[in-house]
N, C-alpha and C positions, 0 to 999 in steps of 0.2 A: 504494499499499500504506499503510495506516495504521500509524503508530508512536506508541508510547506512552513517554514519558520516565519513567525508573526514579527513583522519589523517593529522596532521600538520608535514610535512616532515622536517620541520626546527626547530622542539621544543627543540632539543639539542643545538641550537645555540642561544645565548642571543641576543635580538634585539640591534643593535649598536645605541647609542646616537649621536646626532650632535657633541657633545664636543669629542666623541671618532674619529669621522671622522677627525675633525680639527686637532686633535694631530698626527694623521698619515699623514696628509697633510703637516703640518709644518715640521715634520721630513724629508719628501721628498724634501722640499724646501732647505734643507742644510744651514739653516741660514738666507736665503733671506727673507725679510718681507712679511707676509702673505698678508697685506692690498695692498701691491704694486705690487705683482705678481698675485695675484688671484681675486682681486677686481678691477671692471672697473667703472671708473667714467664717467657719460654721462653729455651732455650739459643741461640736465633736473635737474642735480644736485642730481641724484639718483645713489647710489652706487650698481652695479649689483654684486651679490654674486655668487660664483662658484657652489653653491648647495642651493636648496630651500626645504622646508618641508611644511606639512599641517598648522603648526603654523604660517608660513609666510603668506599663502594664506588668511586666515581669512575668508573663504567662508561662506556667510550668509546662515542659514539654510532656506530651503523653497524658494530659488531664482531659478526661472525657466525662460527659455526663453519665451518672449511674456507678462510677468507679471512684474509689477513694482518691482524695479527701472529700469528695461529693460537693465541692464548691459550685460545679455546673449542674448539680441536680441529684436528688436521691435516687431518680429513676432514669435508666437509659433512654426511655422514649419521652420523658417529661409528661406534659399534659396530654400528648398524643395518645398515650396508653389508655387513661380513663378520664381525662379531663379533671376539673376540680369540683368539689362539692359546693353547691350553693346552699349555704349553711346560715340562713337568716335568723336573728334572735327574735323572739316573740315574747315581749316584757308583759305578759298579762298574768294577773294575780290568781286567779281561779281557774281550776280544771276545765269547766264549760267553755269559758272565753278563750282559753289556751286552745283547746281542741278545734273549736270553730274556725280560729285565725290559722291553725296548722293545716286542716284539711283544705281550706281555701287555697293557701299558699302551695302546698304540695301538688295540687291541681293545676298549678299556674306557673311552674317553673322551679321551685324549689325542690331539692332531691335529697334533703337529709333533715333531721330533727335536731334543733338547737335548743335543748331544755335549759332555758335560763332560770335558775331557782332563786327564790327569796333567801334572805339571810337565815330565817329560822330553819328552813329546810337544809341549807349547806351546814348548819351548826348541829343538826340532828335533833331540833326541838319541835314539838307539837305547837300549834298556834296558841293554845291556851297556856302555854308556859314561857312563851317568847315575850320579849320587851317591846314597847311601842316602837313602830317603825320598822320591826323585823320581819312583819308577816305581809306578803303580797306586794311589797314595794319594789318595782322593776324587776320581778321575777315571779315564778310560780309557786304557790304554797301547796306542798304535798305532805300528807300524814298518814295516809292509809293506802292500802292496796286498791281500795275503791277509787280513791282519788287518782291513782295512778292510771286505773283502767279508763276512767272517764276522759283523762287528759289525752290519753292515746288511742281512744276509741277510733276504729276504721283505719288503723295504720298497721301495716304488716311489718313488724320489727325485724324479721329476717331479710326484709327486701330494701328497707331504709335505714342507712346508717344513722348513729345518734352522736351527738356531741353535748356533754353534760359536764360543765365545770361544778363539781360537787364539793369543793371545799373539804371538810373532815367527814363528810358523810357518803364517800364514795362505796364503801363497803355495803352498808345497808341498802343504798339505792340501787346498786347492782343486784342485790338480792331481790329487790322489787322488781327489777326488769326481768330477772329470771323466773320469778312467780308469773309475771305477765306473758312472758314467752311460753311458759308451760301451759296457761290458760288459753293460749291461741294454738296449742297442739305443736309448738315448736320446741326445738332443744335450746337451752339457755346458751349454748355455745354458738348458736346461729347469730347471735347479737352481734353487730359490727360497729365500729366507730370508737368512741372512748367515753367511759364514766370516770372522771379525772379526780383523784385525790391531789389537794394541793393546799396543805396546811398554812404555808406561808402566807398565801394570798389573804386568808382570813385574819391570821395574826397581824399582819401589816394593816389591813382594812379596818380593823376593829381597836387595834392596839393590845388586845388580850386573846387568849385561845383558851377556851373553857376545859378541854381535856388535856392539854398539855402536848407537847411535840412527841414524847416518846410513844404516848398511846396513839397518836396519829400515824407514826412510822409503823408501828405495829399492825394498824388495820390496813395500811398501804401495802405492808408485806404480805399479809393474809390474802388481800384481793389480787396482788400480782402473782403470787404463788398458785392460786386457784385458776387464774386465767392462763398461765403458762403450762400447769399440769394438765388442764382439761383441753389444751389446744385452741382456746378461744383467741379469735383475732382482736378481741377487745383490748384497747389501750387504756390503761389504769393509773398512770401518773401524769399529772399536769403540771406545766411550768407556765404561769401567766406573767411572762416578761413584758406583756403590754402595759401593765400597770405603772411601770417606771416610766414609760413614755406619756401616759395620760397625766402623770404627776408634774410633767414638765422637763423629765430628763432627756438626754440626747440619745442618739443610736449607740453610742459606745456603752452608756449606762444600761440600756436595755439588753445589750448583748452581754455585758459583763455580769450583770447581776442575774440574769436569766441563766447564764451558764453556771454561775456559782450556786444557784438554787438547785439546778439540775445535779450538780456534783454533790451537794449535801444529800439530796434524795438518793442518789446512787450509792453513796457511802452508807445511808441508813439502812437500805436494803441489802447490802453487803454484809453488814453486821448482823443481819437476821438471816444470813445464809442463802441469800439469792445473789448469785455471782453477777458480775456487770454484763457479761455476755448474755444472760437471760433477761436481765432487768432493763437494760438500754432499749431493746425494741419496744418495750410497754410504755415509753414517754411519748408524749404530745405536747409541743410548745406552742404558746400563743404569743404572736407578736402584733404589734400596732403597725400599721401602714400610714404613714405621714405625708406631709405635703412636698418635701424635697424629694422629687421622683427618683433621681438617680442615687442619691443617698439611701433611699429605702431599698431598692433593688439591690445595692451593694450589701446592705445590712442583712438581707435574707441569705444572700450567698455566704457572707462571712459567718452567719450563724453556723451553716453546715460544716464550714471548715474547723470552727471552734469546736463543736460538739465531737466531731469525730476525732479530733485530737485528744480531747478529755477522755472519751471512752477508751481510745487505744491506750492511753497512758494509765488507765485503770486496770489494765490487762486484758480487755476484751478484744476479739478479732475486729477488724475494721468493718466487716459487714454490719456488725452490731451498731456502729456509730452513724448509721443513715438517719440524719434528723429529718422528722415529718412535723410540719407545722400548720396551725390553722392561723389565719390573718384576720384582723378586725380593723376597719377604718378609724383613723385617729379620733378621739374625743378632744384632745387638747386644742385643736385649731377650729373647733365648730362654734357657730354663732346663733344667738337668738335673733339678732337684728339681720335683716335681709337674708332671712333663713334660707331661701332658695338657691343661694350661692353655694350652700352646702352641697347641692347635687354636684357641682362643678368639682368641689374638693374631693368628694368621695369617688367620682368617677376616676381622677388621676391616681388616687390611692388604691383604688381596686385595680387598675391597669398596672401599678408598680407590684403589688402583691402576687398577680398572676405571672408577670414577667419574672418575678424573684422565684416562683415555684411553689406557691401554697398548695397544700392538700385540700383546704376548705377555706371559705371566706365568708365573712359577714360584712355586708356593706350597710352602714347607718342610714336609717331614714333621715330626711333633711331635718324633721322636727324632734328627733330623739332627745336633744338636749333640754327640751323645755316642755314636753307632754308625751303621753303614751301615743305611739304612732297609730294612724288609722289605715284602713285599707288602702287608700289612695297613695300615702306616702310610703307604705310597705310595697306596694305595687312598683313605684318608681324605683325604689332601692333594689328591689329584686331584678327589674328589668335592665338595670345597668349591668348585672352580671350576664344575664341572657344576651344581651346585645354584644358584650365582649367575647363571649363563646361563640355565638351563632352567626353574628353579622361580621364581626372584626376577626374572627378565626384565631384568637390568640393560642389556642390549643394545637395549632397545626405545625408549630415550629418548635423543635427542641431547644431549649436554652436560648431564646432569642437575643439576650444580652450578651452571650458569649463571644469573646474576641473584641468586645468594646474596650478599647485602651483606657478610656475614662473609667467605666465600670469596673474593669479588673484592678485598676490602680486604687480606686476607692475601697474595693473589697479587702484588699491586702492591708491597706492603711487601717481601715476599721477593725479588722481582725487583730492586728498588732496592738491597737491601742486598747481593745477590749480584753485581750489576754493579759495585758499588763496590769489593768485594773483588776481583773479576776484574781491574779497572782497576789495582789495586794490584800484581797478579801481573804485568800487562803492563808496568808501570813497572820491574819488576825484570828484564825482559828475556824474559819469557814463561814458560810453565809448566816447561820443561826447566830453564831457569836457576834458577827458584825451587826446584825440586826438589833441584838440586845444593847449594844453600845450606841446605836443610832448612827452608825457610819454611813451606810448606804442612803438612809432617809436625809442625813444632813447634806451629803453631795447633792442629791437630787433638788432638795430645797434651794441650795444655794444657786444652781443652774437655772432653775425655774424662776427665782427672783431676777437673776439677770435677764432672762428672756422676757419676763413680764416688764422689766424697765424698758427694754427695747420696744415693745409694744406701746408703753404709756408715753415715751417720747416720739412715737410714730417712726422710729426707724425701722421697725418691723410693721409693715402695713396690713390691716385686714380690710379687705374691700367691704363697704358697706356698714363697717363699724368705727375704725378710726381714719379711713380713707373713703371719701365719696359716700358719706352717709345719705340716706333717703329720709329726710324729716318728714315727709308726707306718708311714710309707710304706716299702716295700721298695725299696732301691736299685736302680735300673735297670742291668741288665748292659750294659757297653759293647759286647761282641760284635763287636770290631774284627777284621779279617782279620789274618793274619801277613804284613804288608807286606815284611818282610825275604825270606821264603820266596816270595812272588809276584814280587818283582823278581828273585830268582835264576831262578825258572821261567821268567819272560819273556825273561831273558837267554839261557838256554838254547835257548828257542824260535827266538830271532833267529839265534843262531850255527848251529843245526840248519838253519834256512832258507838261510843262505849256503852251508853245506857241500853241501847238497843240489842246489844250482845246477849245472848242467852247465857244462864249461869254456868251450864256445862261447857259452853264455849270460853267463858272467861277462865274456866278452870284449866281448860286445854292450853290457852294462851299463856297462863302463869306456869304451866309445866314446861312449855317449850322454851319460855324465858329462863327458867331454872337450868334445863338442859344447856342453854347457851352459855350460862355463867361457868359451866364445866367443860365447855367444848375445847378441843384442841385446835390449833391452826389449821389442820387438814380437815376438820370437820364444822368449822365456824359457819362457812357459807352455806353448807346443808341445813344447819340449825336455823339460820337466818331465814332461809326460804320457807322452811316449815312454820316459823313464827309468824311471818306475814301472811302466809296462806291460812292460818288460823284466825287471823284478825288482830295482830299486834299492830301497834302504831309506830310511826318513826321514832316518836319521842320516848315510848317504852323501850324499844330496842336500844336506843341511844344511851339511856340510863344504864342498861346492862353492860354496854360496850365501854362506857366511861367509868364503870365502877372503880373505885380506888385511884383513879387518875388524878394527878394534881395540876391545877390550873397554871398556864404559863404565866410568868411575871409580866406585867405590862411593859410595853416598848413604845417609842414614839411612832405614832400613825404615819402612814404614807397618804399625804393629801392628794387626791384627784381633783384637778382643776382645769379650767379652760382659759386660754390666754385672753380671751375676749370679755372677760368678767368686769375688769375695771371700767371700761367704757360703757358695758351694758347697765351697770349700776348708775352711772352719771345720766345715761338716757332715761332710765326708770324715774329718776327724780325729776327730770325735766318734763316727761310725759305726765307725771302726777300733777306737776305745777299747771300744764295746759288743761288737764282735766279739772282742776280747781278754778281756775281764773279764766279759762278761755282763750289763753295766749301763751306763747313760750317766752322765757326770759329772752330780753331783747339786747343785742349789742349793735352799737352804731359805729360805722367806719368813718372817721375823720380823714378822708382822702385828700391830700394835699398836693396841688400843682396838676399837670397834664396827665394823662393815663399812664404813658410810659414811665412817669416818675413814681406813680403809686400802685400801679396794677400788680406787680409781682407780690408785694406784701400785702395787698388788699385780699388777693387770692389765697395766699397763705393764711391770713387771719380768718377768712370765711370758712375754710377747712378745719382750721383749728377749734373753733368755736362750734361749728356743726357738729362736731364728734361728741359734744356735751349735750346736744339738744337745744342749742341756743338759735334763736332767729337772728340772722345777721342783716342788717339794713346797710345797703351800700349805696353808691352815688358816682357820678361822673368826675368828681373832684371839685375842690374848692380854690379860689385864687389867693385867699388870705385866710390867716388863723381866726379872726373875728368871724368871718362868714361860716367856717366850719364850727366854731362853738355855738353859733346861733342856730345852726341846722340840728346839732347834736341836743341843744337844749329842747328845741321844739319836737324832737322824736320821742322824748321822754325815756330814752334808753338808760338804764343803770350803769351800764358799761360803754365806754368810748375807746376806740382803738385808734391812735394816730398811725397813719401809713404814708410814708414818703421814703427817701433815700437817706443814707448816712451823711451824705454832703450836706443836705438841706436841714438835717434834724436840728443842728446847734442855733439855727436862726429861727425855725418854726416852732419847735417844742415848747420853750418856755413861755412865749406869750399864749399860745393855745392852752396848755396845761393850766397856766395860772387862770385864764378867763374861765375855764371849765370849773375850777375849783372855787371861784369867787362868788358864784350864785348860791342860792338855797339848794339843799339837798344835792350837794355835788356828787357827780357820778365817779365810778372808779375808772381811773385814766390808765390806759394800757399803751405801751409803745411796741410796735411791731419791729423787732429787731434788737440786737444787743449791742449797745455802744461799745467801742473799742476798748476804752480804758475805765478802770474803777472810777476815776475822777470825774469822766463825763457821765458815768451812770449816776453817781451822787449828784451831780449838778442838775440831772434831769429829775431825779427823786425830789430835790429840794423844790423844784419848779411845779411840782404836783403830780408827777408819773408814779403810779402805784406798783405796776408790775411790767416785766418785759417778757414778751413771747418770741421764741426764735427756734431754730432748727434743733438745738441742744436742750431745749426746755422739757421737762417732764410734763407733757401735755395734760395727762389725766389728773395728776396732783394740783396743777394750776386751775383746771376746770373745776375740781372739787372745792378749792378754796373760794373760787367766785360763786359757786353755788351756796356754799355755807354763807358767804357775806350776805347773798340775796335772800337767805332764810328759806331756800327750797328744801 
């Protein structure tokens, strides 16, 4: 066969070197610093470069999807093999509500059950023994096998995988699932997905752990041993690393603290005679998918590298180190204001999770952060996944990010930084010991404060909240259930369930619970299934499982938050003022000189005050300070902002500020811009200027002070 060499069409052009590109780039900056203009610093401590090369990527030769160290995917075919599970949360408090939503969504594209549980159920408490706020809030209340049957009525549990973040109740909840499977005529080992024990999540979320870590580890070991011994494909250990991201931590914190948690759990199982090679395949990690698209893709790839390294270091074969993860779109960056923008945020976040190789995915409804989602918002969220799968075809390519110099470089940088922080945790005695001292909580609190400061100063923009707010937007109705009434109703239902039980049935339940007290690890699951089958409640079983356990000492809680909250509180105050008085708090712009002289600072001031819900009254500009002062007084605005240029301020500010302060009920006088010297600032303050607003100012704090002064 004749072959023809392909000519090099660019042979006459010498290949450019990175130094050549940088020289041209610096020339185009006209003296501006390269590092300041073209390099982006991230919360992870990584400098994002404007261009990447093969040398930056450092791709290891022979690294393939489905092979160690699994950076390119845990499966050789990626999503081509079986896609990803559309695993939407349904935050409904009662079994009938949950079941109605589940059946509707399973018939419209969802293909797995995401059983989001309330606090009481995750702690193994019946509704009548839980505290206020622990029943039905943002999760399903389960206490009996009847509750379980009503919640999952019409669902074939052998055909639909489940995802259950179960806190410290994974063992009894798995027994409930097994009982339900038996009632359906199925084998308990046909259950697929994960019922996930994750005591650290409850410990950090509440600050306490009622049964103590050792008891939680014992239950985790019993459940994992049962699953591996019976050949069940069910995953039994969860690592909810996403909580660190939702508390404001960076990708490095999410990776490092998630890895440290997984290693602590692996160590606890090893101490209970379950070797790492058997234990590690039972793990399912949960990660948040945030707004920095490429950083998130790199994070998911780095997570696989880190877990494989940790598992093999524990003595397990590399095959056991295949990390499988569930992804959840971020809570940190979602907003109550201009809430439909959340649809755009979750779309890119879902895209990143799929490109990163998630096994299952929850896309948050746009209204998740301020009310219980309805059918419409659930449908939009679910269809984002359906479109990505069916119309965009994201499952057709194996490792679509593979070979990207940018992504490969980020992956290795993230992995290196996360491993270093993980080693720091290990030096402190492991994750449990670090949590007791508040080490990881303190780090994340500090980073969250820095990120919030960037939002408050508007260096980090949130569209519709601190940038380009829509003051004509109708505030979204919270529409939250009456959780107090729901808790009372559930408590009455459980009490009625117990009262309706025949005496001989009560005796049988007591006998089964007594048997459970004397059960060995190998027989615990059998005894649990029998107890639930006889009518025992989750709380009754929980008391037996927790017998003799010592409550874990309190620790600093991990505070879940959203970065938009400071501005949302400001808008709530301004909106309440509007409801009371019929008008928003008013700000008058004293624009001085022609448009080109004042426009820049007038536009800045408008955006600055609008972010706090203020109505801004602008104009075409005034020729003299006297004219501006007269118009300001006529407007009746309690705040007046002087807008012009630094060059004109020394001549214009003193007479204008003085005239504004001379009359009755003088307004708060604000200057747009920060004078270059402290002496000039003091001169303007002496003339009557109360505050300065500028690019480096903390917008949220200043707006809060203005609202306080107005009595909002």
